[in-house]
C-alpha positions as CSV (number, residue, x, y, z in Angstrom):
1,X,0.0,0.0,0.0
2,X,1.5,3.3,-1.1
3,X,0.9,6.5,1.0
4,X,-1.6,8.9,-0.6
5,X,0.1,12.0,-1.9
6,X,-2.0,15.1,-2.6
7,X,-0.9,18.0,-4.8
8,X,1.2,20.4,-2.6
9,X,0.4,24.1,-2.4
10,X,3.3,25.2,-4.5
11,X,2.2,22.9,-7.4
12,X,-1.4,24.3,-7.1
13,X,0.0,27.8,-7.3
14,X,2.0,26.9,-10.4
15,X,-1.1,25.5,-12.0
16,X,-3.0,28.7,-11.2
17,X,-0.3,30.7,-13.0
18,X,-0.6,28.3,-16.0
19,X,-4.4,28.5,-16.3
20,X,-4.8,25.2,-14.5
21,X,-2.3,23.2,-16.6
22,X,0.8,21.3,-15.4
23,X,3.1,18.8,-17.0
24,X,3.9,15.4,-15.5
25,X,7.5,16.6,-15.1
26,X,6.4,19.6,-13.1
27,X,4.1,17.4,-10.9
28,X,6.9,14.9,-10.3
29,X,9.3,17.7,-9.4
30,X,6.9,18.9,-6.8
31,X,6.7,15.5,-5.0
32,X,3.9,13.7,-6.7
33,X,4.4,10.1,-8.0
34,X,3.1,8.5,-11.2
35,X,0.7,6.6,-9.0
36,X,-0.6,9.8,-7.6
37,X,-1.1,11.2,-11.1
38,X,-3.1,8.2,-12.2
39,X,-5.3,8.3,-9.0
40,X,-6.0,12.0,-9.6
41,X,-7.1,11.3,-13.2
42,X,-9.1,8.2,-12.3
43,X,-11.0,10.0,-9.5
44,X,-11.9,12.9,-11.8
45,X,-9.9,15.5,-10.0
46,X,-7.5,16.1,-13.0
47,X,-7.9,15.3,-16.7
48,X,-5.2,14.3,-19.1
49,X,-5.1,16.8,-22.0
50,X,-2.5,14.9,-23.9
51,X,0.5,12.7,-23.1
52,X,2.3,14.2,-20.1
53,X,0.0,17.3,-19.7
54,X,-2.8,17.6,-17.2
55,X,-5.6,20.1,-16.4
56,X,-6.6,20.5,-12.8
57,X,-10.4,20.1,-12.7
58,X,-13.1,18.8,-14.9
59,X,-15.2,20.1,-17.8
60,X,-14.3,21.5,-21.2
61,X,-10.8,23.1,-21.1
62,X,-10.7,26.8,-21.6
63,X,-8.9,28.1,-24.7
64,X,-6.2,29.8,-22.6
65,X,-5.6,26.5,-20.8
66,X,-5.0,24.8,-24.2
67,X,-2.8,27.6,-25.3
68,X,-0.7,27.1,-22.1
69,X,-0.6,23.4,-22.7
70,X,0.8,24.0,-26.2
71,X,3.7,26.0,-24.9
72,X,4.4,23.4,-22.2
73,X,4.5,20.6,-24.8
74,X,6.8,22.7,-27.0
75,X,9.3,23.3,-24.2
76,X,11.0,26.2,-22.6
77,X,11.8,28.0,-25.8
78,X,8.4,27.6,-27.4
79,X,5.9,30.4,-27.8
80,X,2.5,31.1,-29.3
81,X,2.4,32.7,-32.8
82,X,0.2,33.8,-35.6
83,X,-3.6,33.9,-34.7
84,X,-3.0,32.6,-31.2
85,X,-0.5,35.4,-30.4
86,X,-2.8,37.9,-32.2
87,X,-5.7,36.9,-30.0
88,X,-3.7,37.3,-26.8
89,X,-2.4,40.7,-28.1
90,X,-6.0,41.8,-28.7
91,X,-5.8,42.2,-32.5
92,X,-7.6,38.9,-33.4
93,X,-11.0,38.8,-32.0
94,X,-11.8,35.1,-31.9
95,X,-9.5,32.5,-30.4
96,X,-8.3,30.1,-33.1
97,X,-9.5,26.5,-32.8
98,X,-6.1,25.3,-34.0
99,X,-3.4,26.9,-31.8
100,X,-0.1,27.7,-33.6
101,X,2.9,27.1,-31.4
102,X,6.4,28.0,-32.6
103,X,9.3,25.8,-31.5
104,X,13.0,25.9,-32.1
105,X,14.1,24.6,-35.5
106,X,15.8,21.6,-34.0
107,X,12.7,20.5,-32.1
108,X,10.5,17.9,-33.9
109,X,7.1,17.1,-32.3
110,X,4.4,14.7,-33.4
111,X,1.2,16.4,-34.5
112,X,-1.3,16.7,-31.7
113,X,-4.7,18.5,-32.0
114,X,-5.6,21.2,-31.2
115,X,-2.0,22.4,-31.6
116,X,0.0,23.1,-34.8
117,X,3.7,23.1,-34.0
118,X,5.8,25.2,-36.4
119,X,9.6,25.0,-36.4
120,X,11.1,28.5,-36.7
121,X,14.5,29.3,-37.9
122,X,16.7,31.5,-35.6
123,X,16.9,35.1,-36.5
124,X,13.6,35.4,-38.4
125,X,11.8,37.0,-35.5
126,X,12.8,38.8,-32.4
127,X,14.1,36.5,-29.7
128,X,11.9,38.2,-27.1
129,X,8.9,36.2,-26.0
130,X,6.8,38.5,-23.9
131,X,3.6,37.6,-22.0
132,X,2.3,34.7,-20.1
133,X,1.9,32.3,-21.9
134,X,4.9,33.4,-24.0
135,X,4.2,34.6,-27.5
136,X,5.9,36.4,-30.4
137,X,6.2,40.2,-30.0
138,X,3.3,42.3,-31.2
139,X,5.4,43.5,-34.2
140,X,6.3,40.0,-35.3
141,X,2.7,38.9,-34.8
142,X,1.4,41.6,-37.1
143,X,4.0,40.7,-39.8
144,X,3.2,37.0,-39.5
145,X,-0.6,37.6,-39.8
146,X,-0.1,40.0,-42.8
147,X,2.0,37.5,-44.8
148,X,-0.9,35.8,-46.4
149,X,-3.7,38.3,-45.7
150,X,-5.9,40.0,-48.2
151,X,-5.4,43.8,-48.5
152,X,-8.6,44.3,-46.4
153,X,-7.4,41.9,-43.7
154,X,-4.0,43.6,-43.7
155,X,-5.5,47.0,-43.1
156,X,-7.6,45.7,-40.2
157,X,-4.6,43.9,-38.5
158,X,-2.3,46.9,-38.8
159,X,-4.8,49.5,-37.6
160,X,-5.9,47.3,-34.7
161,X,-2.3,46.8,-33.6
162,X,-1.6,50.6,-33.6
163,X,-4.9,51.4,-31.9
164,X,-4.3,49.3,-28.8
165,X,-1.3,51.6,-28.1
166,X,1.4,48.9,-27.6
167,X,3.3,49.6,-30.8
168,X,3.6,52.3,-33.5
169,X,3.8,52.5,-37.3
170,X,7.6,53.2,-36.9
171,X,8.2,50.1,-34.8
172,X,6.3,48.0,-37.2
173,X,8.2,49.4,-40.2
174,X,11.5,48.6,-38.4
175,X,10.4,45.0,-37.9
176,X,9.4,44.8,-41.6
177,X,12.8,46.0,-42.6
178,X,14.4,43.3,-40.5
179,X,12.6,40.4,-42.2
180,X,14.6,38.9,-45.0
181,X,11.6,37.4,-46.7
182,X,8.1,39.0,-46.7
183,X,5.6,38.4,-49.4
184,X,3.6,41.7,-49.0
185,X,6.5,44.0,-48.0
186,X,5.7,46.8,-50.4
187,X,2.0,46.9,-49.5
188,X,2.7,46.7,-45.8
189,X,5.3,49.5,-45.9
190,X,2.9,51.7,-47.9
191,X,0.2,51.0,-45.4
192,X,2.4,51.7,-42.4
193,X,3.6,54.9,-43.9
194,X,0.0,56.0,-44.2
195,X,-0.7,55.1,-40.6
196,X,2.4,57.0,-39.5
197,X,1.0,60.0,-41.3
198,X,-2.2,60.0,-39.3
199,X,-4.7,57.5,-40.8
200,X,-6.1,55.9,-37.7
201,X,-8.7,53.4,-38.8
202,X,-9.4,50.9,-41.5
203,X,-12.1,53.2,-42.9
204,X,-9.6,56.1,-43.1
205,X,-7.2,53.9,-45.0
206,X,-9.8,52.7,-47.4
207,X,-10.8,56.4,-48.1
208,X,-7.1,57.3,-48.7
209,X,-6.5,54.4,-51.1
210,X,-9.9,53.9,-52.8
211,X,-11.3,57.4,-52.9
212,X,-8.5,59.9,-52.7
213,X,-5.5,58.2,-54.4
214,X,-7.4,56.2,-57.1
215,X,-9.1,59.3,-58.3
216,X,-6.1,61.7,-57.7
217,X,-8.0,64.1,-55.4
218,X,-5.9,66.5,-53.3
219,X,-4.5,65.0,-50.2
220,X,-6.4,65.9,-47.1
221,X,-4.7,66.5,-43.7
222,X,-5.7,63.9,-41.2
223,X,-6.8,64.1,-37.6
224,X,-6.7,67.8,-37.5
225,X,-7.9,69.9,-34.5
226,X,-9.8,73.0,-35.3
227,X,-8.2,76.2,-33.9
228,X,-11.2,77.6,-32.1
229,X,-13.5,74.6,-31.3
230,X,-10.9,72.0,-30.4
231,X,-12.8,69.4,-32.3
232,X,-10.6,66.7,-34.0
233,X,-11.8,66.1,-37.6
234,X,-10.9,63.0,-39.6
235,X,-10.0,64.8,-42.8
236,X,-9.5,68.4,-43.7
237,X,-9.0,69.9,-47.1
238,X,-7.8,73.0,-45.5
239,X,-7.3,75.2,-48.6
240,X,-10.9,74.5,-49.6
241,X,-12.5,74.6,-46.2
242,X,-13.9,71.1,-46.6
243,X,-14.1,68.5,-43.9
244,X,-14.7,64.8,-44.3
245,X,-16.0,62.8,-41.4
246,X,-15.8,58.9,-41.6
247,X,-18.0,57.0,-39.4
248,X,-17.7,53.2,-39.1
249,X,-20.6,52.9,-36.7
250,X,-23.7,50.8,-37.6
251,X,-25.9,52.9,-35.2
252,X,-26.0,56.6,-34.4
253,X,-25.4,57.2,-30.6
254,X,-23.4,60.3,-31.4
255,X,-26.0,61.8,-33.8
256,X,-26.5,65.1,-31.9
257,X,-22.8,65.5,-31.1
258,X,-22.0,65.1,-34.8
259,X,-24.7,67.6,-35.7
260,X,-23.2,70.1,-33.2
261,X,-19.7,69.6,-34.7
262,X,-21.0,70.0,-38.3
263,X,-23.0,73.1,-37.4
264,X,-19.9,74.6,-35.6
265,X,-17.8,73.9,-38.6
266,X,-20.3,75.6,-40.9
267,X,-20.3,78.7,-38.7
268,X,-16.5,78.8,-39.1
269,X,-16.9,78.7,-42.9
270,X,-16.2,75.0,-43.4
271,X,-18.6,72.5,-44.9
272,X,-18.7,68.8,-43.8
273,X,-19.3,65.7,-45.9
274,X,-20.0,62.6,-43.8
275,X,-19.5,59.0,-45.1
276,X,-19.9,55.5,-43.5
277,X,-18.2,52.2,-44.2
278,X,-20.8,51.2,-46.8
279,X,-20.2,54.4,-48.7
280,X,-16.4,54.2,-48.8
281,X,-16.1,50.5,-49.5
282,X,-19.3,50.0,-51.6
283,X,-19.3,53.1,-53.8
284,X,-15.9,54.8,-53.6
285,X,-16.1,56.2,-57.1
286,X,-19.4,58.0,-56.4
287,X,-17.9,59.3,-53.1
288,X,-14.9,60.6,-55.0
289,X,-17.2,62.3,-57.5
290,X,-19.1,64.1,-54.7
291,X,-15.9,65.2,-53.0
292,X,-14.5,66.4,-56.3
293,X,-17.6,68.4,-57.2
294,X,-17.6,70.2,-53.8
295,X,-13.8,70.8,-54.0
296,X,-14.4,72.4,-57.5
297,X,-17.1,74.6,-56.1
298,X,-14.7,75.8,-53.4
299,X,-11.9,76.6,-55.7
300,X,-10.0,73.4,-56.7
301,X,-8.7,73.7,-60.3
302,X,-7.9,70.0,-60.7
303,X,-9.9,67.3,-62.3
304,X,-10.9,63.9,-60.8
305,X,-9.2,61.0,-62.5
306,X,-11.5,58.1,-63.5
307,X,-10.1,54.8,-62.2
308,X,-10.7,51.3,-63.5
309,X,-13.7,50.9,-61.2
310,X,-15.4,54.0,-62.6
311,X,-16.3,52.2,-65.8
312,X,-19.1,50.4,-63.8
313,X,-20.6,53.6,-62.6
314,X,-23.0,55.8,-64.6
315,X,-21.3,59.0,-65.6
316,X,-24.0,61.1,-64.0
317,X,-23.2,59.5,-60.6
318,X,-19.7,60.8,-60.9
319,X,-20.3,64.2,-62.3
320,X,-23.7,65.0,-60.9
321,X,-25.0,65.9,-64.3
């Protein structure tokens, strides 16, 4: 008859720090025996997530517990990457069902669901692994997520990363320059340059690329504060006293605040055009036509360039004729 050995407090504390997950090696190092581990599983106090990894308690494992388990399986130098790291950084909304875990190049692990172990070559990413559980840096996470992203996804990832305030366009650009191989380098650098110049949201970037640049409108100044009213406006064509407000909301909680700002701008001699996500992404050529007509009325001597998309739009919708 073997003496019953219960989990000591220091092992329970370690499990708490690891979202309830411990390895067999950790448990044995804190005084448990293999017989104790079997008893805890058999009686339903612990559950075996995979070979050599246990979750204290019963029920469906939380995603964070599975993420911790992945790094414990991978070893001391493993870390979460791609969508898993993005979720922990707050730039990927939903936790990925398959959890990418980066391991050293010399480490070979058998496939185990729900983890996807990826061997990484030294020097590709920063050696820093911040957070608990450890993950790639925010800058490396953004670059990894952008590698195979569509342009729209790329815009969302980059702006989300900058908006949480833990990195900057400059830091991201520096990380891009450090990558030897990057499939969307040119697009990513262009986008980060735009963010660095003041474009703060996916909607602002879509306006910049699909409305302003595609139709060669004058370049607006971004995130400008009015001199007298201290209101920050999304876009200002200062020479022509024209303001553009971009609103990605699907409801209108700030309706009266917006009205007050627009009225105040009009009293200062500035007129406001206001567009939502559906306008900028669904009818960018018509938006460009409206902006161009008002710019012309207010003194712009240029001419809007018709882009390749404009061929699908009736001429009257572009010119107002």
